[in-house]
N, C-alpha and C positions, 0 to 999 in steps of 0.2 A: 464524487465518490463513484467508483466503478462497481464494486461488489461489497455487500455488507452481510454479516451474520449477526443478527440482533442478539440471539441467545448467547453467543460467545463474545459479543461486543468487539468483533473484529471487522476492520475495514481493509479491503485490498484495493490499492490504487495501481492502475496500469498507466505508466507515464510515457508519452510520446516525446519526440525530440525537443519540443519547445519547453519541456520541463527542465532542461539544462540551462536555460537562459536565466540570468541573474534575477530579473524581476519576478519570473515565475517561481524560482527557487524560494524567494522570500514569501510569496503568496502561499506556496505549499507549506512552508514552515509554520506560518501563522495559522493556517487551516488545521494542520496536524496538532498544534498546541491546543486549539479550541476543542477538537475532537478528543484528544487525550484528557482534557479537563472534564469532559462529559463521560469519562470512563472507557473510551474506546481505545483499542490498540490499532494503530495504522501501520500497515506494511506496504511498501512500494516496490514495484518491479518495472523495469523498462520494457518497452516493446521487444527490444533485441534479446533481453534475458528470457522473456517468455518464448519467443520464436526459437532461440538457440538452446534452451535448457528447460523445456516445459516440465520434465519429470522432476528436476531440482526444485522448480517453483512449486509444483504440487506437493512435493515432500515437505518443503518449508511451511506451507499453509497447513498441511496435516499435522505437523509437529506442534505448531502454535495452537491449533484447535484441540489437540490432545493434552495440552499442559494443564 
């Protein structure tokens, strides 16, 4: 987990290139299921998305936090 807001039960994952590999995708899915089962909302962003659209990423996080 890269960032967590305990109060809002939000986890933000920043995924590098290896997260697109089949085995890692399955691991990420299982981990997300476990975290969702504990009441957390998990959102994922790729490194490229953050580097290319940081304001969009920030806005998405803000919107989720304000729900």
